[in-house]
N, C-alpha and C positions, 0 to 999 in steps of 0.2 A: 504493500500500500504506500509506504514511504517513497519507494523508488518511482512508483507511478506518478505521485504528486510532484516529485522533484523533476521528473521528465516533462510533465505538463507545464510546470513553471518555466523550465528552460526553453521549451518550445514557444511559449507565449512571449518570453523575453527576446528570443531570436526573431520572431515575426515582427515585433515592434522595434527591434534593433535599438534597445536602450543603450545609454552611455556605457554602463558596465559591460554589457555583452560586446559592444563594439571594441572597447579597450582590450577585452580578453581575446577577441579574434585577432586584433593587431599583434598582441604579444605572442599568440600561438603561431601566427603566420610568420612573424619575424624570427622567432626561435627555430621553427622548422626549416625556414630558408637558410638560416645561419648554419644549422646542423648539416644540411645537405652540402652547402658550400665547403664546410670544414672537412667533410668526409672525402670530397673529391680533391682536396688540397689547394683550394683557392687562398691566395695570400690575404685577401681582404677579410677573411674570416678569422685571422689570427689575432685581431685586436677588437675588443668590444667597441671602443670609441670609433675606430675606422668603420666597423660594420654598421653602427648606428648612422653615421654620416652617409655611408653608401646606400643604406636602406631608405633613408629619408629623401635623398636626391633622386633615387629611382622611383619612389612612390609619388613624388610630386612632379615627376616627368621633367625635372630640371636637367639632370644628366650632365654634369660638368665634364665628364670624360677622364678625370684624373684616376678613377678606379673603375675597372670593368673585369668581367670574367676572362681568364686567360686559357682555361682548359675547355675541352669539348664538353665534358660533363657539366662544368659550371655554366657554359653558355646554354645548354639544354635546360638546366634548372631555372636559369634566369628567364628564358623564353616561355617555358611551360608553367612555371610556378611563381617565381618572384615578381616579375613584371605584371602579369594579369591580376594576381591577388593583391599586390600592394596598391596598384592604381584603383582597383575596385574599392578597397577599404578606404583609401584616401578620398575618393569621390563620395562614399557614404558619410565620411566624417564632415566634409564640406557641406553636403546636403543637410545633415542633421544640425550642424551649427547654424546654417542659414534659416532653417525651420524654427530653431529655438529663438533666434533674434527676431524673426518675423512674428512669432507668437507672442513674445514679450512686448513688442511694439504694438501689436493688435490689442492686447489686453490693456495696455496703458491708454491707448486711444479710445477704447470702449469703456473705460472707467472700471475695469475689473481688478486693478492693482490694489495692493495692501500697503498702507503707510502707517501702520499701527506703531512702528518703532521710531517714527520721526519725532523729533523734539525741537522746541523753540520756533516753530513755524507759525504762519498765519493761515487760519482755516476760514475760507469764504463759503458760506452755505447759501445756495441759490444763484441762478443765472438770469441776468436781465439784459444781455447783449452789451451795447455800448457803455451803459453805466457801470456794469461789472468790469468791463475791460479797462475803464478809467480808474477803477479801484486798484486794479493790478498795476497800472502804470504808476500811480501815486506810491504804492507800497515799494515797488522796485527802485524808485528814485531815492528813497530814504535808505542810504547805505549803512546806517547805524543799526539797523535791524536785520535779522536773517532774511535772505531773499528767497527762502523756501516758502512757496505758497501752494496750498492744496485747495482745489475747487471741488465742492461736493454738490451734486445735482440729482434730481429725479427725472429730468427731461429725457426724452429719447433723442440723444445727440452724442457726438463724439467730442473729444477734447477740442474746444474752440481756440485754445491758446497753446498749442504744442511748443515745448521748449521753454515756456515761460511759467507754466503752472503744472503741478501734478493733478491728475484728474480722477475722481471717484464718482461712480454713478450707481444708484440703487433704486428700489421700488418706493421707499417711504423714508422721510426724514426722521420719523419717530422710531425707526429701527436702530437699536443699539449697535447691531453688526455693521450697518452702513457708517455710522459715526466713528466706530472703532477703526474701520478700514481707512477712514479719512484722517486718523491720528488725533482725535479730539483729546485724548488723555495727555498727549505731549505738547499740544498747541499752547503758545503764549498769548495768542489773540484769536478771537472768533468773531467774525462779522456775519450776522444773520440778516439777509435781505431777500425776502420772498414776496409773492404777489398779494397774499391775504394776511391780515393781522392774526386771524385764528391760527394759521399755520406757523406764523412767526412765534406766537406764544407756545405752541406745541414744541417747536424746535428748541426754543430757549429752555423749556423745562427739561427736555432730553439732554441738551448740552450741559446744563447746570449740574445735572446729576453725575455726569461722567468726567467733567473737567478737573484739572488739578487746582489747588487753592490759589495759586498765583496767576491763573489765566484770566484775562480781561475779556468779557463778553459784551459786544455792542449789537443791539438789535434795532432795526428800523421799523417804526410803526406809523401808519397813517392816522390812526385814531388815538387821541390823547388819553382816552380812558384805558385803552390797552397798554399804553406806555406806563401809565400810573400803576396799573395792576401788576405789571411785571416788576416795576421798581419795588413795590411793597412785598411781592411774593419771593423775589430773588435778590437778596441784598448784594449790592456791588455791581449789578448789571447796569449798563448804560444804554438808554433808549434815545434814539434820534428821531426827529420828525421833519416832514417837509416844511421848509420855511419860505417857500416862494412867495406866498401872499404877504407875509410879514416883511420880507425883503422888498417887495414891490412898494408897499406903503411907506416903509422907512426911507427908501431911496427918493420917493416923491417929497417927503418932508425935509430930508437932509441930503442934498445932492452928493453923490459919490459914495454913499454908504455901501452899496453893493460891491463896488470896486475894492473898498477897504476889506470887506469880508473875504472876497476872493483872494486878495493878496495874503491875508492871514493864513489861509488854508493851503496856499501854494507851497510846494516843496522843491521846485526846480529853480526858483529864482527869488531874490529879495528876502526880507525878513519873514519868518514863519512862526507859528504858534507851537509851543511845546509845554511839557509839564515835567516837574521833578519833585521827588519827596525829600523833605528836609532831613538830613541824617542826624543820628544821635551823637552824644558825647561832645557837644560843642561848647558846653558850659555857659548856658544862658539863653535868653529868648530875645533877640533884637526886635526893634520896632520895624513894622512894614515900611514906613517912610524912609528910615535910615537905610534899610537894605535896598530899597528902590534906587536911592542916590548912588550907593556904592556899586550896584550892579551896572548902572549906566556908565559910571566913570571908568570902571575897570574892565568890563566885558562887553560894553555896548549892548546891554540887555535891558529891555523895558518890561517891568513886571506889570501884569494885567490883573491879577487877583490871586486868591488862594482858597483852599478848602480845608477847614479845620479838622484835625484828626480827633477821633473819639466822640464826635458829635453825630448829627444826623446826615452828614455828608453834604450839607448845603454849601454851594460855591458862592463866594463873595467876589464880585467884580469891583475893582477899584475900592478896596476897604479903607477905613480911616487910617491916617498916617500912624497913629499910636497903637494899632492892632499888633499884639505880640505874635511873632513867628516862632512856633514851637516844633520840637522834634515830632516827626510823623505828619506834619502839615504838608499839603501838596501845593506847590507854587506853580502858577501859570504865567508864562512869559513869552515875549516876542523877541527873537534874536536871529542872528545869522546861522546858528547851529544849536544842536541840543547840548546842554551842559551835563557833564557827569556829576555824580554825587561828590567826588573829590573837588571838582571845580566850584560847586555850590558851597562846599564847606570852606574853601579858601575865601570866597566872597563874604561869607558870614564871619569868618575869623578876622577879616580886615576891619570889622567894626570895633574890634578890641584895640586897634592901633590908636595911639594918642592923636587927638585933633583930626581924626578922620572925618567924623560927623558929630553933630551935637548929641549929647546923651538923651535917651528917651525919657 
């Protein structure tokens, strides 16, 4: 019974010509050809290195001519066994390698890949054509973040941005398996942008359950009530809403407001908007107004506001000058580039220098 099962498995492996079977066939053919050459006294069979070189050049049809059979027996073995067998095995190897590459490419294009081991990437859930492509452009322009982007969709489509994003497709966003394949557990940022607020809420709930604690989730909602519900149900989630009407009215009231907002959000030119958390161990809480002056003088940074830590997460735009800046607060600022925590610590430390700014 054991021998029958072994024979059946070997037969199936031979028919499919798996990699192990192909390698065994190559080894058997090369060893048998070497033995025959050795028995007839061919000089090329007296060195393993020389034989390997001779076998590879024969199998690949390169045939440099520096080594060749010199006896009649060796020439017959080469004509009847070595050349036909080695070329056939080499062709099988090339065909199998080409099939493997094509299959890998097809799986990636069709969204069947698995990126569960990916870490530090950005996960975009949902496809909206040009708006989603614009998201990818913005993300790729910011070189201080990982340029690994995974696009997760349920649409019947192939990868719309090959070479720029990794692509995962499934049946439902609520499926943990789909989100796992998209690498949700290792993602540092998740952007949820779907057609209906109900689906956005479902996706957000699924993502929130699987993400790691440091992952930042942003969801776009058309309805204010949905955004408020998500903020209450999922602490830390950030919900964006369409501001086209507000932008239209504000631009009518104050000329150029829309251009200011567009400039703030740009990443490819000019000053842009960033955020950084105030590090600990700085020995004191400087006033917001003093830090604003030092940041502008030393780093050409303009502070815009802050979000106090330990509170309800309410963001304060242009807070009073005497507002203390404490460890864990999030500062929002406009500048030529993103500050590291060390650079921010240097700015705060400069407040301790004599006569730098007036005391708070």
